[in-house]
C-alpha positions as CSV (number, residue, x, y, z in Angstrom):
1,X,0.5,28.7,71.1
2,X,-1.6,31.9,71.0
3,X,-4.2,33.0,73.6
4,X,-7.5,32.2,71.8
5,X,-9.5,34.0,74.5
6,X,-8.0,37.3,73.3
7,X,-8.8,36.4,69.7
8,X,-12.4,35.3,70.6
9,X,-13.1,38.6,72.4
10,X,-12.1,40.5,69.3
11,X,-14.2,38.4,66.9
12,X,-17.1,36.7,68.5
13,X,-20.1,38.9,69.4
14,X,-22.8,36.2,69.6
15,X,-22.6,32.7,70.9
16,X,-26.1,32.2,72.3
17,X,-28.8,32.9,69.7
18,X,-29.0,31.0,66.4
19,X,-30.2,32.6,63.1
20,X,-33.7,30.9,63.6
21,X,-34.0,32.7,67.0
22,X,-33.5,29.7,69.2
23,X,-31.1,29.6,72.1
24,X,-27.9,27.5,71.4
25,X,-27.5,24.7,73.9
26,X,-23.7,24.0,73.6
27,X,-23.7,21.0,75.8
28,X,-26.1,19.1,73.5
29,X,-24.3,19.8,70.2
30,X,-23.1,16.7,68.5
31,X,-21.7,18.1,65.2
32,X,-20.0,21.4,64.3
33,X,-19.3,22.5,60.8
34,X,-17.2,25.5,59.6
35,X,-17.3,26.4,55.9
36,X,-14.9,28.7,54.1
37,X,-17.7,30.2,52.2
38,X,-19.4,31.3,55.5
39,X,-16.7,33.1,57.6
40,X,-18.0,34.0,61.0
41,X,-20.8,31.4,60.9
42,X,-20.9,28.1,62.7
43,X,-23.2,25.3,61.6
44,X,-24.3,22.9,64.4
45,X,-26.7,20.2,65.1
46,X,-27.9,18.2,68.1
47,X,-28.0,14.9,66.3
48,X,-25.5,13.0,64.0
49,X,-27.8,13.4,61.1
50,X,-30.4,16.0,59.9
51,X,-30.1,19.6,59.0
52,X,-27.7,22.0,60.5
53,X,-28.7,25.2,62.4
54,X,-26.8,28.4,61.7
55,X,-25.1,30.7,64.2
56,X,-23.8,34.1,63.2
57,X,-21.0,34.9,65.6
58,X,-20.2,38.3,64.0
59,X,-23.3,40.2,65.1
60,X,-25.4,40.5,68.2
61,X,-28.7,38.7,68.1
62,X,-31.7,40.7,67.0
63,X,-32.1,43.4,64.4
64,X,-29.0,45.4,63.5
65,X,-29.0,48.9,64.9
66,X,-26.5,51.7,65.0
67,X,-25.0,50.4,68.1
68,X,-24.9,46.7,67.0
69,X,-24.5,46.6,63.3
70,X,-23.9,43.4,61.4
71,X,-20.2,43.3,60.9
72,X,-17.8,41.8,58.5
73,X,-15.1,39.4,59.6
74,X,-12.4,41.6,61.2
75,X,-8.8,41.6,59.9
76,X,-6.5,40.1,62.6
77,X,-2.8,40.6,62.5
78,X,-1.4,37.4,64.0
79,X,1.7,39.1,65.3
80,X,-0.5,41.2,67.6
81,X,-2.0,38.2,69.3
82,X,-0.7,37.4,72.8
83,X,1.1,34.2,73.4
84,X,-0.6,31.7,75.7
85,X,2.6,30.9,77.6
86,X,5.7,33.0,78.2
87,X,8.0,30.0,78.1
88,X,8.0,26.4,77.1
89,X,6.0,24.3,79.6
90,X,8.0,21.5,81.3
91,X,7.2,17.9,80.8
92,X,7.9,15.0,83.2
93,X,11.3,13.2,83.2
94,X,9.6,10.0,82.2
95,X,7.8,11.6,79.2
96,X,11.1,13.2,78.0
97,X,12.8,9.8,78.4
98,X,10.0,8.2,76.3
99,X,10.3,10.9,73.6
100,X,14.1,10.5,73.4
101,X,13.6,6.7,73.0
102,X,11.4,7.5,70.0
103,X,14.2,9.7,68.6
104,X,16.7,6.9,69.0
105,X,14.4,4.5,67.2
106,X,14.1,7.1,64.4
107,X,10.3,7.2,64.8
108,X,10.6,10.9,65.3
109,X,12.3,12.6,62.3
110,X,16.0,13.5,62.8
111,X,15.4,17.2,62.2
112,X,13.2,17.3,65.4
113,X,15.6,15.5,67.7
114,X,17.3,18.7,68.9
115,X,13.9,20.2,69.9
116,X,13.0,17.1,71.9
117,X,16.4,17.1,73.6
118,X,16.0,20.7,74.6
119,X,12.6,20.3,76.3
120,X,12.6,21.4,79.9
121,X,11.7,18.8,82.5
122,X,9.9,19.2,85.8
123,X,11.5,17.9,89.0
124,X,8.7,15.4,89.6
125,X,9.2,11.9,88.3
126,X,5.6,11.6,87.3
127,X,2.6,13.8,86.7
128,X,-0.3,14.1,89.2
129,X,-1.5,10.8,90.7
130,X,-4.6,9.4,89.0
131,X,-5.2,6.7,91.5
132,X,-8.9,5.8,91.9
133,X,-8.3,3.6,95.0
134,X,-11.4,3.9,97.1
135,X,-9.2,3.8,100.3
136,X,-7.9,7.3,99.4
137,X,-11.3,8.9,98.9
138,X,-12.7,10.9,101.8
139,X,-16.3,10.2,102.6
């Protein structure tokens, strides 16, 4: 896994103003579309049908000036991107047990069995409690 925040800070310069000048309301977006022919652009719409709006993420909104020129898609060397985690994150003992059962049943391909067997486990038997019992809720 790579740290996409670092990647986004290098590439994305605009995430608020669409090409038509309207402010982008991210919480209302229903559809996103990325096209190979339009690198650096995001097509979005607020409904499941109808036309897409266009967002240019490569340049700051407004007219290009000397300080904020429209830019091309920058070249990114993937080896230079920071990793999101320094080590493999542990899973619960129960989850590892379930994964190993899938290995024994040959649901998981044999070439991946060693990777699943080497996964680190946390000391907890289960993940965080997800109980919604109303007796546990403070009022």
